[in-house]
C-alpha positions as a Markdown table, in Angstrom:
| # | Residue | x | y | z |
|---|---|---|---|---|
| 1 | Gln | 0.0 | 0.0 | 0.3 |
| 2 | Val | 1.4 | 3.4 | -1.1 |
| 3 | Gln | 1.4 | 5.9 | 1.6 |
| 4 | Leu | 2.3 | 9.6 | 1.5 |
| 5 | Val | 3.6 | 11.4 | 5.1 |
| 6 | Glu | 3.9 | 14.9 | 5.2 |
| 7 | Ser | 6.0 | 16.8 | 8.3 |
| 8 | Gly | 7.4 | 19.8 | 8.9 |
| 9 | Gly | 4.3 | 22.3 | 9.4 |
| 10 | Gly | 4.0 | 24.5 | 12.7 |
| 11 | Leu | 3.5 | 27.9 | 13.8 |
| 12 | Val | 5.8 | 30.5 | 12.7 |
| 13 | Gln | 5.6 | 34.2 | 12.6 |
| 14 | Ala | 4.6 | 36.5 | 9.5 |
| 15 | Gly | 8.2 | 36.8 | 7.5 |
| 16 | Gly | 9.4 | 33.3 | 8.6 |
| 17 | Ser | 10.5 | 30.2 | 7.2 |
| 18 | Leu | 9.4 | 26.6 | 7.3 |
| 19 | Arg | 10.3 | 23.4 | 5.4 |
| 20 | Leu | 7.6 | 20.6 | 4.7 |
| 21 | Ser | 8.5 | 17.1 | 3.8 |
| 22 | Cys | 6.7 | 14.3 | 2.4 |
| 23 | Ala | 7.7 | 10.9 | 2.5 |
| 24 | Val | 6.6 | 8.3 | -0.1 |
| 25 | Ser | 6.3 | 4.8 | 1.3 |
| 26 | Gly | 5.4 | 1.4 | -0.4 |
| 27 | Ile | 6.1 | -0.7 | -3.0 |
| 28 | Ile | 6.5 | 1.3 | -5.9 |
| 29 | Ser | 8.0 | 1.1 | -9.3 |
| 30 | Ser | 8.5 | 4.8 | -9.9 |
| 31 | Ile | 6.9 | 8.5 | -8.9 |
| 32 | Gly | 5.9 | 10.8 | -11.5 |
| 33 | Thr | 4.6 | 14.3 | -10.6 |
| 34 | Met | 4.5 | 15.5 | -7.3 |
| 35 | Asp | 2.7 | 18.7 | -5.8 |
| 36 | Trp | 1.9 | 20.6 | -2.9 |
| 37 | Tyr | -1.5 | 21.9 | -2.3 |
| 38 | His | -2.9 | 24.3 | 0.4 |
| 39 | Gln | -6.2 | 24.5 | 1.8 |
| 40 | Ala | -6.9 | 27.8 | 4.0 |
| 41 | Pro | -9.5 | 27.6 | 6.7 |
| 42 | Gly | -13.0 | 27.4 | 5.2 |
| 43 | Lys | -11.7 | 27.4 | 1.6 |
| 44 | Gln | -10.9 | 25.1 | -1.3 |
| 45 | Arg | -7.9 | 22.8 | -1.7 |
| 46 | Glu | -5.5 | 24.9 | -4.2 |
| 47 | Trp | -2.4 | 23.9 | -5.8 |
| 48 | Val | 0.9 | 25.4 | -4.6 |
| 49 | Ala | 3.5 | 24.3 | -6.6 |
| 50 | Gly | 4.5 | 20.8 | -8.5 |
| 51 | Ile | 7.7 | 19.3 | -9.5 |
| 52 | Thr | 7.9 | 16.6 | -12.1 |
| 53 | Ser | 10.3 | 13.3 | -12.6 |
| 54 | Thr | 13.0 | 15.4 | -14.2 |
| 55 | Ser | 12.5 | 18.3 | -11.6 |
| 56 | Thr | 10.9 | 20.8 | -13.6 |
| 57 | Thr | 8.8 | 22.8 | -11.4 |
| 58 | Asn | 6.1 | 25.2 | -11.5 |
| 59 | Tyr | 4.7 | 27.3 | -8.9 |
| 60 | Ala | 1.3 | 29.2 | -8.0 |
| 61 | Asp | 1.7 | 32.9 | -8.6 |
| 62 | Ser | 1.1 | 33.4 | -5.1 |
| 63 | Val | 4.0 | 31.6 | -4.0 |
| 64 | Lys | 6.6 | 32.5 | -6.7 |
| 65 | Gly | 9.7 | 33.7 | -5.4 |
| 66 | Arg | 8.8 | 32.5 | -2.0 |
| 67 | Phe | 8.6 | 29.1 | -1.7 |
| 68 | Thr | 10.7 | 26.5 | -3.3 |
| 69 | Ile | 9.7 | 22.8 | -4.5 |
| 70 | Ser | 12.6 | 20.1 | -4.7 |
| 71 | Arg | 12.8 | 16.5 | -4.5 |
| 72 | Asp | 15.1 | 13.5 | -3.6 |
| 73 | Asn | 14.2 | 10.9 | -6.1 |
| 74 | Ala | 16.5 | 8.2 | -4.1 |
| 75 | Lys | 14.6 | 8.8 | -0.7 |
| 76 | Lys | 11.2 | 9.2 | -2.3 |
| 77 | Met | 11.0 | 12.4 | -0.4 |
| 78 | Val | 9.3 | 16.1 | -1.9 |
| 79 | Tyr | 10.1 | 19.0 | 0.0 |
| 80 | Leu | 8.6 | 22.5 | 0.1 |
| 81 | Gln | 10.6 | 25.4 | 1.6 |
| 82 | Met | 8.9 | 28.2 | 2.8 |
| 83 | Ser | 10.0 | 31.5 | 2.9 |
| 84 | Ser | 8.6 | 35.2 | 3.8 |
| 85 | Leu | 5.3 | 33.6 | 4.8 |
| 86 | Lys | 2.3 | 35.4 | 5.3 |
| 87 | Pro | -0.8 | 35.0 | 7.0 |
| 88 | Glu | -2.6 | 34.1 | 4.4 |
| 89 | Asp | -0.2 | 31.3 | 3.9 |
| 90 | Thr | -2.0 | 29.5 | 7.0 |
| 91 | Gly | -3.7 | 26.3 | 6.5 |
| 92 | Val | -3.1 | 22.4 | 5.9 |
| 93 | Tyr | -0.3 | 21.8 | 3.4 |
| 94 | Tyr | -1.1 | 18.5 | 1.3 |
| 95 | Cys | 1.6 | 16.2 | -0.6 |
| 96 | Asn | 0.3 | 14.5 | -3.9 |
| 97 | Ala | 2.1 | 12.0 | -6.3 |
| 98 | Asn | 1.4 | 9.9 | -9.1 |
| 99 | Val | 3.1 | 6.8 | -8.1 |
| 100 | Lys | 3.3 | 4.0 | -10.5 |
| 101 | Val | 2.6 | 0.6 | -8.8 |
| 102 | Thr | 3.2 | -2.4 | -11.0 |
| 103 | Phe | 2.7 | -1.3 | -14.1 |
| 104 | Thr | 0.0 | 1.8 | -13.9 |
| 105 | Tyr | 0.1 | 5.2 | -12.0 |
| 106 | Ala | -2.1 | 6.2 | -9.4 |
| 107 | Asn | -2.8 | 9.3 | -7.5 |
| 108 | Tyr | -2.0 | 9.4 | -3.7 |
| 109 | Trp | -2.4 | 12.2 | -0.8 |
| 110 | Gly | -1.1 | 12.5 | 2.0 |
| 111 | Gln | -3.0 | 13.5 | 5.7 |
| 112 | Gly | -1.8 | 17.1 | 5.2 |
| 113 | Thr | 0.4 | 18.9 | 7.8 |
| 114 | Gln | -0.8 | 22.4 | 9.6 |
| 115 | Val | 1.0 | 25.3 | 9.0 |
| 116 | Thr | -0.1 | 28.7 | 11.0 |
| 117 | Val | 1.7 | 32.0 | 10.4 |
| 118 | Ser | 0.9 | 34.7 | 12.9 |
| 119 | Ser | 1.1 | 38.6 | 12.1 |
C-alpha cells in the first residue's frame, strides 16, 4: 500500500520560514509528478507547486519567489521550502504524488500538515 506522510508544519511568525517534507512509502516502481496543495480555513484546496520526475518545477503566482519545491528521488521525498511567510499562507498543506505501482500510475494524497502563520 502506498502512503504519503507530510511533516514539518508548525507555528511561525509572518516573514519566517518553514520546510515541509513528504515521504512516499510502499512497493513502488517509480514516482512521477509530485505536488503540494494548500487548504486555507473554510476554503477549497488549491495547488501551490509541482515538480516533475526530471525536476521541472512550477508554482502558483501567490508563492512564486517565496516557495521552492524540490525532490530526492533516491529517498522518495518531496520538500517545500517556504520563506517570507504571510498570514494567508495559514492552512493545511497536502502532498500529492503520481505513483507507479507495477504497471500503472495512480494518484495519492497525504494526510496533511498544519501551517499557522501569525501576524
